[in-house]
N, C-alpha and C positions, 0 to 999 in steps of 0.2 A: 479696777478691773479684775485683779487677781482675787480679791476677797469675794467679789460677786460670784465668780466661777466656783470657788470652794463652797460658798453657801448653797449654791444650786446643787453641787455634788452632795452636800450634806442632806439636802431635802430629798434627793433621789435615794441615797443610801439608807437614811433613817425613815423609811416608810413604815407605817403602822404594821405591827407584826400580824394582826388578824387579817389585814388585806393581803399580805404576802401569802399567808397560809391558804386563804380562800382562792387566790389566783393559782397557787401551786396545785390545789386539789382539782380545780377546774381543768388545768392542763393535763393532769394525770388521768382524769376521767375521760377526756377526749382521746387521749392516747390509748387507753384501754379499749374504748369503743372502736377506734380505727384498727387496732391490732386484732380484735375479734372479727371485724369485717374482713380484713385481709386474710385471716386464717380460714374463714368460711369460704371466701372467694377462691382460695387456692385448693381447697379440698372438694369443691363441687366438680 
C-alpha cells in the first residue's frame, strides 16, 4: 500500500515539463485577461 501511494505521488510530481509550462502559461494568460477586464470594469 505504501509503495503504491509513493509511486502515484511520483507520477504526479514528475509530470512532463512541457505540459507544466503549457498549463502555467494558460493560467497566466487567463489571469491577465481577467485582470484587464476588472481594470476596465472599475474605470468605466
